[in-house]
N, C-alpha and C positions, 0 to 999 in steps of 0.2 A: 853624706852618702848612706851611712848606717841608718839615719833617721828616715830617709826615703824608702829604704828596704823594709824597715819596720812598719812604716805607714802602708806600704803596698801589701804586705802580708796581713796586716790588720784589716785592711779594706776587703781583701779576698775572704778572710774568715767571716767577716760580718755579712758579706753578700751571700756566702755559702749558707750561713745560718738562716738568713732571711728566706732564701729560696727553698731550703729544706723544710723550714717550719711552715712555709706557705703550702708546700706539697702535702705535709702531714695534715694540716688544717683542712685543706680542700678534700682530700681523700676520705678523711674521717667524717666530714659533713656529708659527703656523697653516700658513704656506706650507711651511716645512721639514718639518713632520710629514706633511703631505699628500703631498709629493713623495717623502719617505722611505718612506711606506706603499706608494705605487705602485711605487717601485723595488724594494722587498722582494717584492711580489707578482709582479712580472715576473721575478724571479730564482728563483721557486719551481719545483720539478719537478712532474711529473704527479701523484703521490700527494698532495702538499700542496695542489695546486690543486683536486684532486677533493674534498678535505675542507673547502675554504674555501667557505662559503656566500656567494653574491653579496650577499644582503640584509645580512648581517653586515658585509661589507667596505664596502658603500656607506654604511651607517649610521655606522660608525666613522670613515669619511673625511669625513663631513659633520657629523652632530650631535655626536659625541664630540669631534671637533677643535674645533668651535665652542664647546663647553663649556670646553675647556682654554684656548681663546683668551680667553674671558670672564674666566677666572680670572687669566690673565696680565695682562689689561688693568687689573685692580684691584690687582695686586701692588705697584706703587710706592706707591699710596695706603695699602695695608696696612703696608708698611715704614715709611711716614711716621707712621701712627697708632701703630705699636708704639714708634717713637722718641719720639713725643709722650707716650705713656703713661709711659715711663721717666723722662723729664724732669719731667713733672707730678708723678709720685710722689715724686721727689726734693725738689721745692719743697714739697709737702705735708708731708713728714717734717720739713723745716727749719722750717716755720711752726708746727706743733704735733705733736710726736711722739705725744701721747695721742690726739688726734682721728684721726691717720693710721691708728692701729690699727683704728678703727671704719670708716674709709674703705676699708681693704684687706680687711675681714672677708669680703666677698662674692666676692673674686677666687678663692679656692680652690674655692668652690662652682661658679663659672662654669667653671673648668677641669675640675672633676669631671664636670659635666654634659656638657661638650664631649667628654670622654674616653668617657663612657658612651654618647653618641650615635653614636660613630664606627662601631661594628660594625653596629647595626641600620640606620643610614642608608646605609652603604656597600652592604649586602646588598639593601636595598629599591631603591636607585638602580640597582644592577647588574642586578637582575631586570627593572626597567622598561626599561632600555636594551637588554637582550637581546630583550625582547618587541617593542620598537619596531623592532629589526632584523628580527625575524620578520615583522612586518607589511609592512615594506619589501620583504622577499623575496617575500611573497605577491603584492604588487602587481607586482613586477618579472616574476615568472613568468607571471602572467596576461596582462600586456601583451605580453610576448615571445611567448607561445604563444596569442595571441588567436584566431588562425585555427583552431587545434585546438579551443579552447574552443567556438567558434561551430559548428565542423563537427560536434561531438558534442552540441550543444545543452546545454552545461554552464554557461551564464551564471548561472543562479540558484544553482547549486552553488558557483561561485566567489565570488559575492556573499555567500552564507551563510558560506563559509569566511573571507572577510575580516571579516565581522561578528563571527564567533566570536573571531578573533585580536584584533580591535580592542577587544572587550569585555574580554578578558584584559589588554590594554595599559591600558585604563581602570582596571581593578581594581588593577594593580600601581602605576600612578602615583598612585592614591588612597592606596595604602599609603605611598608616599613622602611625600605631603602629611600623612598621619596622623602619621608619625614626626617630620616637621619641626615640625608643630604641637605635638607633645608636648614637645619640647626648646627650640625657638627662643624662644617667648614668655617662658619662665622665665629663660633666659639673658639676654634683653634687659631684663627688669624688675628683676633683682637689682641691677644698678648704680644704678637709680633708687631702689630701696629704701635702698641705702647712702647716697645723696644726701640723702634725707629725714631719715634717722637722724642724719647729720652736721650738717645745718642745725639740727635740734632740740637736739642736744648742744652744738653750738657756740654757739647762741643762749643756752642756759642758762649756759654757762661765761662768756660775755660779760656777762650780767646779774650773775653772781656776782663779776665783776672778775678772774677767773682769766686771761682773755685780753682784749686790747683790742678795741674795735669795729673798728678798721682790720684787725687780724689776722683777725677773724671774717669780714669782708667778703672779704678776699683769699682766705681759706681756702675760703669758700663758692664763690667764682669758680673756683678750681682744682679743687675737688671736682666741680663741674658739668662742667668740661672732662673730668675723669677718667671720669665716668659716661658721657658721650657717646662718648668713645673706646672705653671698654670695651664699650659696646653695639654699636658698629660692628664691633669685633674678634670679639665673640661671634657676630654674624651671619655673619662671614667663616668661622667654624669650620664652620657648616653648608654653606656654599658650597664650602669646600675638600674636604669629604667627597664631594660630588658630582663635583668636578673629579678627585679621586683615582680614583674609580670609572671615569670616562671615560678617564683616563690609563692605567689598568690594561688596559682593553680595547684601547687603541691599542698598548700595549707588547706585547700578545699577538701582534699581527701583525708588529710590528717585530722581535720575537725569533725569528720563523720563519727558519730557516737554509736556504740552498740545499742540495739533497740530495746533491750530488756536488762534491767538490774534487779536482782532478788530483793523483795520487799522485807525479807527477814532472814536471819542466819539460821537455817534449819538443817539438821543432819538428815542424811538419807535413811531410808528404811534399812532393815537388815539385808546387806548385800552378799551375805555368805550363801544365800539360797536364791532361787529364781525370783524375779520380780514381775509383776503384772502391771497393766495399764488400765486406768479408770477415766472415762470421759463422761462429763455431765453437761448436757444442754449446750454443746459446743456449736457456736454459730460464727460463720464467716459470710459477710454480706455477699449475696449473689452466688454463693457456692455451697455452703452448708447451713442447714436450718435446724437448730436445737437437736443435735445428734448426741445420743447417750449410749454407751456400751461399757462393758467391763471384760477385759481379758485377764482371767485369773492366772496366777503364777503356775507354770507347768502345763498350761492348756493352750490350745490353738483356736484362734478366732478368725474366721474368714469374713471379710467385708466384700460383698458382691454387688455390682451395680453396672448400669450401662455407661458408655463414655460420657464424660461431662457431669457425672453425678457427684463428684467431689472426693473420689477415692484418693487421688494423688495429693490433693490438698490436706486430707486427713493424715496421710503418711508424713507429710512435711510438717504438719502441726505437732505430731507425735515426736518428730525428730528435733524439735526446737528451732526450726528454721523460720517459722512464722508464729505469731501470737493470735489466738482467736479474738474476735470482736467481743464476744461474751461467752459465758460458760467457763468450765474449768477442766484441766487435765491434771492427772496425778499418777505417781508411781505407787504401787502397793506391794507389800511383802506377804509372805505366807501367813503371817499373824493378822493380816488385815490392816496394818498401819498404813496410813495414807499420807504421802508427801506431795503437796501441790507443785506443779511446774513453776508457778509464780514465785515460789520460795527458793528456787534452785537456779543456778547459772546454767545457760544452755549447754555449756561444755560439760557440766556435771551430768546433765540429762543424757547427753550423747555418750558419756563414759559408761553408762549402764544400758544403752540401747543401740542396736545396730540396724541401719537402714540399707536396703538394696533397692535402688531406684530404677525406673525404666531406662533412663539415660545413663548407661554404664560408662564410666570414665576410666580409662587405663592410660598409664604413662608410656611414653616411647622409651621403654627399657626392657629388661628381661622379665619373663613370667615370674621368676622368683622375686624380683624386686617389687612387682605389682602385688604379689601375695603378701609379702612381709611388711611392706611400707616402712622399711628401716628398722623394724623390730626383730628381736631374736626368737626363733622358734626351732624346736628340734625337728629332725627329719621325719620322725614318727608323727608329730603334730601336723606337719604340712601334708604328709601322705594321707592322714585321716581326713583332713578338711577337703582335699581335692577329690578323694574317693567318694565322700558323702555328697559332694556337689557334682559328681559324675564328670569331673574334669581331668582326672588322672590319665584316663585312656588316651584322649586326644593330645594331652601334653607329652606323654611318653612317645607318641608317634611322630612328634616334631623332630627335625634333624638334631637339634641341640637340647631337646627336652626342656627342663625347667630353666635352662640358661638361654633359651631361644629369645631373641630380641624381636618384639612386636612393633609394628609401625605406630605412628602418632595416633593417640586415642584408640589403639588396638585395632585399626582398620584392616590389618592383615589377617584378622580372625573373623569368623562368622559371628552373627549376632548372638546365636545360642552359646557359642564358645566364650564370648565376652561376658555374657550373663553368668555362666558357670564359674568363670574366674572371679567375678565380683562376689558371687555367693561363697566361694571358697575363702576369699579374703575376709568376708563377714564371719565365717565360722572360726577363722583363726583369731579374730578379735576377742572371742570369748565373753561377749556381753551377756547380761542376765535377761535381756528382753530383745526381741527381734521385731522388725517391721519390714515386711517384704512386699514387692509389687510385681504383678504379672509373673508369678512363679510358674515355670514349665511344669505341666502335669506329671511327667516322669520323676521329678524330684520330690514330689510331695510325700511319698512313702518314706524316703530316706530322711527327710527332715522331721517327720513325725516321731522318728526314733530319738531325736534330740529332745527328750521329754523334760529336761531341766530348764528349757527356755520357752516362754510363751511366744507365740509367733502370730502377728497380725498380717494376714495375706490379702491383698486386693487383686481381683482378677476381673477384667472387663468382660462384659457379656454382649 
């Protein structure tokens, strides 16, 4: 009795440890994969970001990672079952070598079916996951651009578009179910067929006196265990194929490499004073053709041109989002020392230069959060920045002032208000160089007073 109690407590402790360790393993994998994916995306340059579909990235960071987490959660159980299979097989061979041949007869068939199911199941699962990401992208685009959709009365068109993509997702997931139904039942029933055959053969041998009744009972017990374990492992084969498909989609993002690595370890110019920007024969195919200019430290340079002349591309080149096809860009200090962009990491460039782009992005949070971006600033610094950007007046008029929560992407504010908030955020960054786009004319006198910062301004004509 005491031994049974001890055995029961020990079994509980071991099962608790297995389940708890499985939870820790799966959650850690999920967390690390999701953080690694975001870190990889944040390091991508402009071209890679342009080719990365938002729906695909969101789907992989949620559904695919959840699939991999589920696979990791059952990994300890799978390892335990595999160990149990080996030990049970050893006992069966020891009890009756003849009957063990019959017990193991279906294992090669289970392996063959698992191998044959690998390719069709992987392809079907991958197609369904890609289509699910497409549906996510349609929803994301419609919700983000809902005002445009309504402005052009395209609600029914977007609903029909989502209906079409959802039907395709239904078709592809039905294909996954069809492939799974083709292989999984057979793989799960083969071990049971072996169990029936072994009981029949073992019973006949026991009646003939070839083996004892005790041996037959023990053999039947172990064969039952073997069939149960084999059934669970065969089911895991199907689940593993789904997990491999998800892992492959995640790896595609993790394998994306940053577009630019510094060719040499070069220190920055003197950053205690203002920095300037020097461009020499910068060329981007179809956009810029051998453009050269120098924005001296402490000076303002305006780049003016009609729409499509390459002003936006120049700003993004200066911000390190893209690399020119030819030519060079460099930071220069007041002493004239020149440090090429090619010798600097893009993050280093952006640590010295602030860009305010046409497409102003604001978080669905408070105005204060959007201004500080998680950094610490004094009340005086924030007030100076918002006053210079001519944003303090409209912020103060809001019901909750700087603690007012704005809508997603700042859509509760006007376009001019969003741009002023973005400009105030740039002022708080305290960079040594500025690169602005489409600056409102009333703000130009205020910014010219910021004489410690060179400012490249592009305005369409």
